[in-house]
N, C-alpha and C positions, 0 to 999 in steps of 0.2 A: 692796394694790391698787397697780397701776403708775401712774407719773406720766402725766399727759396733756400732750402737746406740740402746740402750734398754731403754724403759720407765720403771722406777723403783719407788717403794714406799720407803719413808724414814720416820723415826719417831724420835722425839726429847724428851729428858728428861733433866730436870734441876737438878743439884746436887750441893753439897757444893764444894767450891773451896779449896780442901785440899787433901793431899796425900792419895792415895788408892781408891778414889771414882770411877775413870774410871775402875780400876781393879775390884772393887766390882760389877759394872754393867756388865762389859764384861764377868767376870767369871760366873756370873749367866746365861748369855746367852749361854756360852760354855757348862755349865752343862746341859742345856736343849737341846743341840745338834743344836743350831742355827748357821748357816753359814752366815757371813756378807760379802757383796760385797764391802762395804766401811764403814768407820767410821771417824768422825771428831769431835774434841772437842775444845772449846774455852771459855774464860772468858765471863761472862754475868752478869752485875751488880755486886752484892756481891757474886755471885755463879759462876757456870759454866754450859755450855750446851753441851750435847753429842748428835750428830745426827748419826743414824745408817741406813744402807741400807741392810735389810736382803734379802737373796736369796729367802726365802719363807715367804711372809707376813702373811699368815694364821697361819703357825706354830709359827712364831714370836709372833703374837697377843695372841695366846693361852698360850705361855710360859710366857710372861710378866704379863698376867692376873694372872696366877698361882703363880708367884713369887712376885706379888703385887708391880711391878715396875710401876711408874707413867709416862709412856710414853704418849706424846700427840698423838692424832689421826694422821693417815698417811697423808702425802702430797706426791706430785709427783715431780720427777726429771728425769734426763736422765743420764745414764751411757754410756760414749763414750770410746771406746777402739780401738787401732789400732797399726800400725807400727810407731815407733817413727821417726819423721822427723822435720826439721825446719818448723814452722808454723802450726803444726798439730792442736793445740787448736784454733789458730786464724782462720783457715779455717772453723771450725765449728761455731765459734762466728760470723764470717762474714755473714753466712747464716741467722742467727737470726737478726743481726743488720740491714741488708738490708731490712728486712720486718718489722722493728720497734719493735722487741721483746726485752725487757730489761731482761738481765740475772741478777738475784738478788744475786747470789753467785756462786762461782766456786771453786772446789778443783781439781787440776790437778797434776799428778805425772808421773814420768818415772817408768816403771815396770821392767826395766832391760831386757837384751837379745833383745834389739831393739823394745820394746813395750812401750806404754804409755796409760794412761787412765785419765778420768776426770769425775766428777759429775757436772752437770749443773742444777741450780735451776731457774725456771721462775715463774711468778705469775700464780695462778690457771686459770685465764681467758685466758692465752696464751699457756696452755699445749697442746691443740689439734693442734693449728697452728704450734707450735714448733715441735711436733711429726711428722707432715707431712714434714716440712722443713728439719728436720734432718734425715728423713727416719727411725725413731725409730720403733722397734718391741716391741709389748707388750709381756710379758713373756708367 
């Protein structure tokens, strides 16, 4: 069975690099009924950055505005999901590499029960071409 690829929106917020900050942000989203497809966090300078991929970008934008969370405007990425197999991520990266598209970031994981998934980020100028190459569906 082929992988499914979905064009998604993601948003970033800078927070202090201290215990409880990710919980504070994520619990605010949970309280607003926001479902996340993906979340990643990492140190950035003297702070930290949290990137989230909400299932519903409009609902997310309204919720963070109401909660006064300072998320940066949306950017585009690709959610890839499929049956776990050797080379699953590499197969998708090959499609982009062969056409000269640089992937700026990747988060890939096994989802258990023979499934895997990844978020791929590309430069804004490459979104359309990457969407076509990966066969991504818009939500």
